[in-house]
C-alpha positions as YAML, in Angstrom:
chain: A
units: angstrom
residues:
- id: 1
  name: MET
  ca: [124.88, 120.10, 94.75]
- id: 2
  name: ALA
  ca: [123.76, 117.04, 92.90]
- id: 3
  name: ARG
  ca: [121.30, 114.83, 94.59]
- id: 4
  name: THR
  ca: [122.16, 111.22, 95.09]
- id: 5
  name: ALA
  ca: [119.43, 108.83, 94.04]
- id: 6
  name: VAL
  ca: [118.68, 106.26, 96.69]
- id: 7
  name: VAL
  ca: [117.44, 103.00, 95.39]
- id: 8
  name: SER
  ca: [115.51, 101.09, 97.97]
- id: 9
  name: ILE
  ca: [115.68, 97.36, 97.88]
- id: 10
  name: GLY
  ca: [112.28, 95.80, 98.33]
- id: 11
  name: VAL
  ca: [111.91, 93.67, 101.39]
- id: 12
  name: ARG
  ca: [109.78, 90.65, 100.95]
- id: 13
  name: PRO
  ca: [106.88, 90.85, 103.40]
- id: 14
  name: ARG
  ca: [106.63, 88.11, 105.94]
- id: 15
  name: VAL
  ca: [103.79, 85.76, 105.18]
- id: 16
  name: VAL
  ca: [101.89, 84.57, 108.21]
- id: 17
  name: SER
  ca: [99.72, 81.53, 107.79]
- id: 18
  name: LEU
  ca: [96.05, 81.54, 108.66]
- id: 19
  name: GLY
  ca: [96.66, 79.00, 111.41]
- id: 20
  name: ARG
  ca: [99.26, 81.19, 113.11]
- id: 21
  name: ARG
  ca: [97.04, 84.27, 112.90]
- id: 22
  name: SER
  ca: [94.14, 82.33, 114.38]
- id: 23
  name: LEU
  ca: [96.34, 81.00, 117.19]
- id: 24
  name: ALA
  ca: [97.65, 84.51, 117.91]
- id: 25
  name: ARG
  ca: [94.10, 85.89, 118.11]
- id: 26
  name: PHE
  ca: [93.10, 83.05, 120.42]
- id: 27
  name: VAL
  ca: [96.07, 83.58, 122.77]
- id: 28
  name: ARG
  ca: [95.41, 87.33, 123.02]
- id: 29
  name: ARG
  ca: [91.91, 86.72, 124.38]
- id: 30
  name: ARG
  ca: [92.13, 86.15, 128.11]
- id: 31
  name: THR
  ca: [88.68, 84.61, 128.37]
- id: 32
  name: ALA
  ca: [89.53, 82.14, 125.61]
- id: 33
  name: MET
  ca: [92.77, 81.15, 127.34]
- id: 34
  name: ALA
  ca: [90.93, 80.79, 130.66]
- id: 35
  name: GLY
  ca: [88.36, 78.55, 128.97]
- id: 36
  name: GLY
  ca: [91.11, 76.49, 127.37]
- id: 37
  name: ILE
  ca: [92.88, 76.01, 130.71]
- id: 38
  name: VAL
  ca: [89.69, 75.05, 132.57]
- id: 39
  name: SER
  ca: [88.64, 72.66, 129.80]
- id: 40
  name: SER
  ca: [92.11, 71.08, 129.76]
- id: 41
  name: VAL
  ca: [91.98, 70.53, 133.52]
- id: 42
  name: PHE
  ca: [88.68, 68.70, 133.22]
- id: 43
  name: VAL
  ca: [89.96, 66.60, 130.31]
- id: 44
  name: VAL
  ca: [92.98, 65.58, 132.42]
- id: 45
  name: MET
  ca: [90.64, 64.72, 135.29]
- id: 46
  name: MET
  ca: [88.54, 62.62, 132.91]
- id: 47
  name: LEU
  ca: [91.57, 60.67, 131.67]
- id: 48
  name: LEU
  ca: [93.50, 60.34, 134.96]
- id: 49
  name: GLY
  ca: [90.74, 60.65, 137.57]
- id: 50
  name: LEU
  ca: [91.24, 57.23, 139.11]
- id: 51
  name: TRP
  ca: [94.96, 57.89, 139.60]
- id: 52
  name: ILE
  ca: [94.86, 61.49, 140.87]
- id: 53
  name: ALA
  ca: [91.92, 61.09, 143.26]
- id: 54
  name: PRO
  ca: [93.24, 61.04, 146.85]
- id: 55
  name: TYR
  ca: [90.76, 58.35, 147.95]
- id: 56
  name: SER
  ca: [88.77, 55.61, 146.33]
- id: 57
  name: PRO
  ca: [85.34, 56.98, 145.32]
- id: 58
  name: ALA
  ca: [83.67, 53.92, 146.89]
- id: 59
  name: ALA
  ca: [85.65, 53.88, 150.17]
- id: 60
  name: THR
  ca: [83.32, 54.45, 153.12]
- id: 61
  name: ASP
  ca: [84.09, 55.60, 156.67]
- id: 62
  name: TYR
  ca: [80.99, 55.68, 158.86]
- id: 63
  name: ASN
  ca: [82.94, 57.43, 161.61]
- id: 64
  name: ARG
  ca: [83.42, 60.51, 159.40]
- id: 65
  name: THR
  ca: [80.03, 61.06, 157.79]
- id: 66
  name: LEU
  ca: [78.87, 64.54, 156.67]
- id: 67
  name: GLU
  ca: [82.17, 66.17, 157.65]
- id: 68
  name: LEU
  ca: [82.85, 69.73, 156.53]
- id: 69
  name: PRO
  ca: [85.72, 70.46, 154.11]
- id: 70
  name: SER
  ca: [89.15, 70.07, 155.72]
- id: 71
  name: LEU
  ca: [92.74, 69.32, 154.76]
- id: 72
  name: ALA
  ca: [92.01, 65.60, 154.96]
- id: 73
  name: HIS
  ca: [88.87, 65.88, 152.82]
- id: 74
  name: LEU
  ca: [89.01, 68.97, 150.61]
- id: 75
  name: ALA
  ca: [85.28, 68.95, 149.82]
- id: 76
  name: GLY
  ca: [84.08, 67.13, 152.93]
- id: 77
  name: THR
  ca: [82.43, 63.72, 153.15]
- id: 78
  name: ASP
  ca: [78.95, 62.47, 152.30]
- id: 79
  name: ASP
  ca: [76.44, 60.48, 154.32]
- id: 80
  name: PHE
  ca: [78.47, 57.29, 153.80]
- id: 81
  name: GLY
  ca: [81.77, 58.91, 154.77]
- id: 82
  name: ARG
  ca: [83.03, 58.92, 151.17]
- id: 83
  name: ASP
  ca: [85.41, 61.66, 150.10]
- id: 84
  name: ILE
  ca: [83.41, 64.10, 147.97]
- id: 85
  name: PHE
  ca: [86.42, 65.56, 146.17]
- id: 86
  name: SER
  ca: [87.54, 62.11, 145.04]
- id: 87
  name: ARG
  ca: [84.04, 61.33, 143.80]
- id: 88
  name: ILE
  ca: [83.90, 64.62, 141.88]
- id: 89
  name: VAL
  ca: [87.25, 63.91, 140.22]
- id: 90
  name: VAL
  ca: [86.29, 60.36, 139.24]
- id: 91
  name: ALA
  ca: [82.82, 61.49, 138.17]
- id: 92
  name: THR
  ca: [84.45, 63.65, 135.48]
- id: 93
  name: ARG
  ca: [85.07, 60.55, 133.38]
- id: 94
  name: TYR
  ca: [81.31, 59.89, 133.31]
- id: 95
  name: SER
  ca: [79.86, 63.41, 133.13]
- id: 96
  name: LEU
  ca: [82.39, 64.83, 130.70]
- id: 97
  name: GLY
  ca: [82.72, 61.51, 128.89]
- id: 98
  name: MET
  ca: [78.98, 61.41, 128.21]
- id: 99
  name: GLY
  ca: [79.01, 65.02, 127.02]
- id: 100
  name: LEU
  ca: [81.96, 64.57, 124.66]
- id: 101
  name: GLY
  ca: [80.78, 61.20, 123.39]
- id: 102
  name: ALA
  ca: [77.27, 62.46, 122.66]
- id: 103
  name: VAL
  ca: [78.52, 65.61, 120.88]
- id: 104
  name: PHE
  ca: [81.01, 63.74, 118.70]
- id: 105
  name: LEU
  ca: [78.35, 61.16, 117.84]
- id: 106
  name: GLY
  ca: [75.85, 63.86, 116.93]
- id: 107
  name: ALA
  ca: [78.51, 65.82, 115.01]
- id: 108
  name: ALA
  ca: [79.56, 62.83, 112.91]
- id: 109
  name: LEU
  ca: [76.01, 61.82, 111.99]
- id: 110
  name: GLY
  ca: [74.81, 65.41, 111.62]
- id: 111
  name: MET
  ca: [77.67, 66.42, 109.32]
- id: 112
  name: ALA
  ca: [77.10, 63.35, 107.15]
- id: 113
  name: TRP
  ca: [73.39, 64.19, 106.99]
- id: 114
  name: GLY
  ca: [73.97, 67.87, 106.18]
- id: 115
  name: ILE
  ca: [76.61, 67.17, 103.52]
- id: 116
  name: ALA
  ca: [74.41, 64.58, 101.82]
- id: 117
  name: SER
  ca: [71.43, 66.92, 101.93]
- id: 118
  name: GLY
  ca: [73.39, 69.80, 100.39]
- id: 119
  name: PHE
  ca: [75.05, 67.57, 97.80]
- id: 120
  name: TYR
  ca: [71.99, 65.77, 96.46]
- id: 121
  name: GLY
  ca: [69.60, 68.71, 96.87]
- id: 122
  name: ARG
  ca: [66.12, 68.85, 95.35]
- id: 123
  name: ALA
  ca: [63.55, 66.50, 96.88]
- id: 124
  name: PHE
  ca: [66.03, 64.79, 99.20]
- id: 125
  name: ASP
  ca: [67.16, 68.14, 100.57]
- id: 126
  name: ASN
  ca: [63.60, 69.36, 101.10]
- id: 127
  name: VAL
  ca: [62.47, 66.22, 102.91]
- id: 128
  name: SER
  ca: [65.60, 65.93, 105.08]
- id: 129
  name: MET
  ca: [65.49, 69.59, 106.13]
- id: 130
  name: ARG
  ca: [61.80, 69.30, 107.07]
- id: 131
  name: ILE
  ca: [62.72, 66.36, 109.30]
- id: 132
  name: VAL
  ca: [65.44, 68.52, 110.85]
- id: 133
  name: ASP
  ca: [62.89, 71.28, 111.47]
- id: 134
  name: ILE
  ca: [60.57, 68.82, 113.21]
- id: 135
  name: MET
  ca: [63.40, 67.58, 115.45]
- id: 136
  name: LEU
  ca: [64.48, 71.12, 116.28]
- id: 137
  name: ALA
  ca: [60.92, 71.97, 117.29]
- id: 138
  name: PHE
  ca: [61.21, 69.67, 120.32]
- id: 139
  name: PRO
  ca: [63.12, 70.90, 123.38]
- id: 140
  name: GLY
  ca: [66.40, 69.01, 123.59]
- id: 141
  name: ILE
  ca: [65.93, 67.75, 127.14]
- id: 142
  name: LEU
  ca: [62.41, 66.55, 126.33]
- id: 143
  name: LEU
  ca: [63.61, 64.61, 123.28]
- id: 144
  name: ALA
  ca: [66.44, 63.10, 125.36]
- id: 145
  name: ILE
  ca: [63.98, 62.02, 128.07]
- id: 146
  name: VAL
  ca: [61.78, 60.35, 125.45]
- id: 147
  name: VAL
  ca: [64.75, 58.44, 124.01]
- id: 148
  name: VAL
  ca: [65.98, 57.34, 127.45]
- id: 149
  name: ALA
  ca: [62.45, 56.33, 128.43]
- id: 150
  name: ILE
  ca: [62.33, 54.07, 125.36]
- id: 151
  name: LEU
  ca: [65.85, 52.62, 125.67]
- id: 152
  name: GLY
  ca: [66.06, 52.60, 129.46]
- id: 153
  name: PRO
  ca: [68.47, 54.35, 131.87]
- id: 154
  name: GLY
  ca: [72.20, 53.88, 131.57]
- id: 155
  name: LEU
  ca: [75.39, 55.57, 130.42]
- id: 156
  name: VAL
  ca: [75.29, 54.35, 126.81]
- id: 157
  name: ASN
  ca: [71.62, 55.20, 126.41]
- id: 158
  name: VAL
  ca: [72.21, 58.73, 127.73]
- id: 159
  name: VAL
  ca: [74.96, 59.23, 125.13]
- id: 160
  name: LEU
  ca: [72.60, 58.00, 122.40]
- id: 161
  name: ALA
  ca: [69.77, 60.21, 123.67]
- id: 162
  name: ILE
  ca: [71.86, 63.38, 123.77]
- id: 163
  name: GLY
  ca: [73.44, 62.49, 120.43]
- id: 164
  name: VAL
  ca: [70.01, 62.20, 118.82]
- id: 165
  name: PHE
  ca: [68.94, 65.76, 119.66]
- id: 166
  name: THR
  ca: [72.42, 67.04, 118.70]
- id: 167
  name: ILE
  ca: [72.22, 65.65, 115.15]
- id: 168
  name: PRO
  ca: [69.81, 68.21, 113.59]
- id: 169
  name: SER
  ca: [71.87, 71.21, 114.71]
- id: 170
  name: PHE
  ca: [74.99, 69.88, 112.99]
- id: 171
  name: ALA
  ca: [72.98, 68.81, 109.94]
- id: 172
  name: ARG
  ca: [71.71, 72.34, 109.40]
- id: 173
  name: LEU
  ca: [75.13, 73.83, 110.13]
- id: 174
  name: ALA
  ca: [76.88, 71.53, 107.63]
- id: 175
  name: ARG
  ca: [74.34, 71.96, 104.83]
- id: 176
  name: ALA
  ca: [75.13, 75.61, 103.97]
- id: 177
  name: PRO
  ca: [78.90, 75.22, 103.35]
- id: 178
  name: ALA
  ca: [78.23, 71.95, 101.52]
- id: 179
  name: LEU
  ca: [75.86, 73.74, 99.16]
- id: 180
  name: ALA
  ca: [78.43, 76.48, 98.54]
- id: 181
  name: ALA
  ca: [81.28, 74.03, 97.99]
- id: 182
  name: LYS
  ca: [79.25, 71.89, 95.60]
- id: 183
  name: ALA
  ca: [78.94, 74.84, 93.19]
- id: 184
  name: GLN
  ca: [82.71, 75.50, 93.10]
- id: 185
  name: GLU
  ca: [84.81, 74.61, 90.07]
- id: 186
  name: TYR
  ca: [86.96, 72.02, 91.85]
- id: 187
  name: ALA
  ca: [83.89, 69.99, 92.86]
- id: 188
  name: GLN
  ca: [82.48, 70.15, 89.34]
- id: 189
  name: ALA
  ca: [85.88, 69.22, 87.91]
- id: 190
  name: ALA
  ca: [86.06, 66.19, 90.20]
- id: 191
  name: ARG
  ca: [82.65, 65.07, 88.98]
- id: 192
  name: ALA
  ca: [83.72, 65.57, 85.34]
- id: 193
  name: LEU
  ca: [86.78, 63.40, 85.98]
- id: 194
  name: GLY
  ca: [84.53, 60.57, 87.16]
- id: 195
  name: ALA
  ca: [84.91, 60.87, 90.94]
- id: 196
  name: SER
  ca: [82.21, 59.06, 92.90]
- id: 197
  name: ASN
  ca: [79.66, 60.93, 95.01]
- id: 198
  name: SER
  ca: [81.18, 59.65, 98.24]
- id: 199
  name: ARG
  ca: [84.66, 60.81, 97.16]
- id: 200
  name: ILE
  ca: [83.39, 64.28, 96.27]
- id: 201
  name: MET
  ca: [81.57, 64.63, 99.59]
- id: 202
  name: GLY
  ca: [84.46, 63.30, 101.65]
- id: 203
  name: ARG
  ca: [87.38, 64.94, 99.84]
- id: 204
  name: HIS
  ca: [85.94, 68.23, 98.61]
- id: 205
  name: LEU
  ca: [82.88, 69.10, 100.71]
- id: 206
  name: LEU
  ca: [83.89, 67.83, 104.17]
- id: 207
  name: PRO
  ca: [86.97, 70.14, 104.51]
- id: 208
  name: ASN
  ca: [84.68, 73.15, 103.99]
- id: 209
  name: VAL
  ca: [82.27, 71.92, 106.66]
- id: 210
  name: LEU
  ca: [84.78, 70.97, 109.37]
- id: 211
  name: PRO
  ca: [85.94, 74.41, 110.67]
- id: 212
  name: SER
  ca: [82.49, 75.71, 111.63]
- id: 213
  name: CYS
  ca: [81.42, 72.33, 113.00]
- id: 214
  name: LEU
  ca: [84.55, 71.94, 115.14]
- id: 215
  name: VAL
  ca: [83.88, 75.31, 116.74]
- id: 216
  name: TYR
  ca: [80.27, 74.32, 117.38]
- id: 217
  name: VAL
  ca: [81.45, 71.08, 119.00]
- id: 218
  name: THR
  ca: [83.14, 73.02, 121.81]
- id: 219
  name: LEU
  ca: [80.06, 75.19, 122.26]
- id: 220
  name: ARG
  ca: [77.80, 72.15, 122.33]
- id: 221
  name: VAL
  ca: [79.76, 70.21, 124.95]
- id: 222
  name: GLY
  ca: [78.51, 72.49, 127.74]
- id: 223
  name: THR
  ca: [74.88, 71.86, 126.77]
- id: 224
  name: ALA
  ca: [75.55, 68.12, 126.58]
- id: 225
  name: ILE
  ca: [77.10, 68.10, 130.08]
- id: 226
  name: LEU
  ca: [74.07, 69.93, 131.49]
- id: 227
  name: THR
  ca: [71.67, 67.53, 129.77]
- id: 228
  name: ALA
  ca: [73.57, 64.45, 130.94]
- id: 229
  name: SER
  ca: [73.64, 65.76, 134.51]
- id: 230
  name: SER
  ca: [69.92, 66.57, 134.33]
- id: 231
  name: LEU
  ca: [69.08, 63.05, 133.17]
- id: 232
  name: SER
  ca: [71.19, 61.56, 135.96]
- id: 233
  name: PHE
  ca: [69.55, 63.92, 138.47]
- id: 234
  name: LEU
  ca: [66.16, 62.57, 137.35]
- id: 235
  name: GLY
  ca: [67.37, 58.99, 137.76]
- id: 236
  name: LEU
  ca: [67.54, 58.30, 134.01]
- id: 237
  name: GLY
  ca: [71.31, 58.43, 133.60]
- id: 238
  name: VAL
  ca: [74.20, 56.83, 135.47]
- id: 239
  name: GLN
  ca: [72.89, 54.80, 138.38]
- id: 240
  name: PRO
  ca: [74.25, 54.84, 141.97]
- id: 241
  name: PRO
  ca: [76.74, 54.11, 143.41]
- id: 242
  name: THR
  ca: [78.65, 55.19, 140.29]
- id: 243
  name: PRO
  ca: [79.84, 58.78, 140.87]
- id: 244
  name: GLU
  ca: [78.32, 61.30, 138.45]
- id: 245
  name: TRP
  ca: [77.74, 64.99, 139.04]
- id: 246
  name: GLY
  ca: [73.99, 64.98, 138.43]
- id: 247
  name: ALA
  ca: [73.46, 61.80, 140.43]
- id: 248
  name: MET
  ca: [75.53, 63.24, 143.29]
- id: 249
  name: LEU
  ca: [73.28, 66.31, 143.35]
- id: 250
  name: ALA
  ca: [70.19, 64.12, 143.47]
- id: 251
  name: GLN
  ca: [71.54, 62.04, 146.35]
- id: 252
  name: SER
  ca: [72.66, 65.14, 148.31]
- id: 253
  name: ARG
  ca: [69.53, 67.28, 148.07]
- id: 254
  name: VAL
  ca: [67.98, 65.63, 151.14]
- id: 255
  name: PHE
  ca: [70.94, 66.92, 153.19]
- id: 256
  name: LEU
  ca: [70.78, 70.46, 151.82]
- id: 257
  name: ASN
  ca: [69.84, 72.02, 155.16]
- id: 258
  name: VAL
  ca: [72.20, 69.85, 157.21]
- id: 259
  name: ALA
  ca: [75.29, 69.58, 154.99]
- id: 260
  name: PRO
  ca: [75.12, 72.02, 152.05]
- id: 261
  name: HIS
  ca: [78.71, 71.20, 151.03]
- id: 262
  name: LEU
  ca: [77.42, 67.95, 149.55]
- id: 263
  name: VAL
  ca: [75.62, 69.99, 146.88]
- id: 264
  name: ILE
  ca: [78.21, 72.74, 146.42]
- id: 265
  name: GLY
  ca: [80.98, 70.42, 145.18]
- id: 266
  name: PRO
  ca: [79.26, 68.79, 142.19]
- id: 267
  name: GLY
  ca: [77.34, 72.00, 141.45]
- id: 268
  name: VAL
  ca: [80.58, 73.98, 141.13]
- id: 269
  name: ALA
  ca: [82.08, 71.21, 138.97]
- id: 270
  name: ILE
  ca: [79.15, 71.38, 136.52]
- id: 271
  name: SER
  ca: [79.27, 75.18, 136.41]
- id: 272
  name: LEU
  ca: [83.02, 75.34, 135.81]
- id: 273
  name: ALA
  ca: [82.96, 72.65, 133.13]
- id: 274
  name: VAL
  ca: [80.14, 74.32, 131.21]
- id: 275
  name: LEU
  ca: [81.74, 77.77, 131.58]
- id: 276
  name: GLY
  ca: [85.14, 76.50, 130.46]
- id: 277
  name: PHE
  ca: [83.89, 74.86, 127.27]
- id: 278
  name: ASN
  ca: [81.66, 77.84, 126.43]
- id: 279
  name: LEU
  ca: [84.59, 80.26, 126.79]
- id: 280
  name: LEU
  ca: [86.76, 77.92, 124.74]
- id: 281
  name: GLY
  ca: [84.13, 77.76, 122.01]
- id: 282
  name: ASP
  ca: [83.70, 81.54, 121.94]
- id: 283
  name: GLY
  ca: [87.45, 81.99, 121.66]
- id: 284
  name: MET
  ca: [87.77, 79.48, 118.83]
- id: 285
  name: ARG
  ca: [84.88, 81.10, 116.97]
- id: 286
  name: ASP
  ca: [86.50, 84.53, 117.18]
- id: 287
  name: ALA
  ca: [89.96, 83.18, 116.32]
- id: 288
  name: LEU
  ca: [88.74, 81.37, 113.19]
- id: 289
  name: ASP
  ca: [86.51, 84.19, 111.96]
- id: 290
  name: PRO
  ca: [88.17, 85.46, 108.74]
- id: 291
  name: ARG
  ca: [86.33, 88.79, 109.03]
- id: 292
  name: LEU
  ca: [88.32, 89.75, 112.12]
- id: 293
  name: ARG
  ca: [91.60, 91.59, 111.62]
- id: 294
  name: ASP
  ca: [94.70, 91.42, 113.77]
...
């Protein structure tokens, strides 16, 4: 019996983009999704806090001071009768706003510094990296306290202070991919065609730096929130009666034995915000890692 030859028709494999693969890896990680959800909730609270808070953060009721959590006041009331939950929600715009603002400021200046250092190299690179080493030798909170002590307390000064000690980390992170990209043929071709230094750095080096720096931004937000809250706790950040998590902890510590719920609310908010952004950053790092396979 003669055999019948079967000719198989090749099926073109489905091409999945890197972005889709990264998104699929991110979604499959439960901790990453949990971090994304928690971070999104806090971002919504930061943007819409004044509208979703059940009470005004400054409204006082001296007949209901130091009340325990109830249906009327989900997190209780403070020594002025103010609703703690409303103050926590509104405080998100200051605590999270300072953290995000400081990190984005430090990321922008740090990436520019690192790209310029890697691009120009030689003496400029050596001097700039030694300055980065000196800045990294100081504890971040200590450097922030020094900056705030010089500029004075306040929301803007806290953002500047945290941004200053964030710059060297991004500068060192951006330098390595900038050095690698500078040696590639497309960067050398752009230089041969007469492209300016700023165009080469912005068009050809920056895209290679952005992915790792964007992941580090999410990881750095948690540290920035902790630092901002610490400065406010020490009286160097947002000043009363403006609601801010660190300042609320400082004002409530005298009532720790009498009304511990005053401390629990803002403490839980800080912990959840830091945990959420850290989980989000870990998930983004794993999702964008090209060495991981599906």
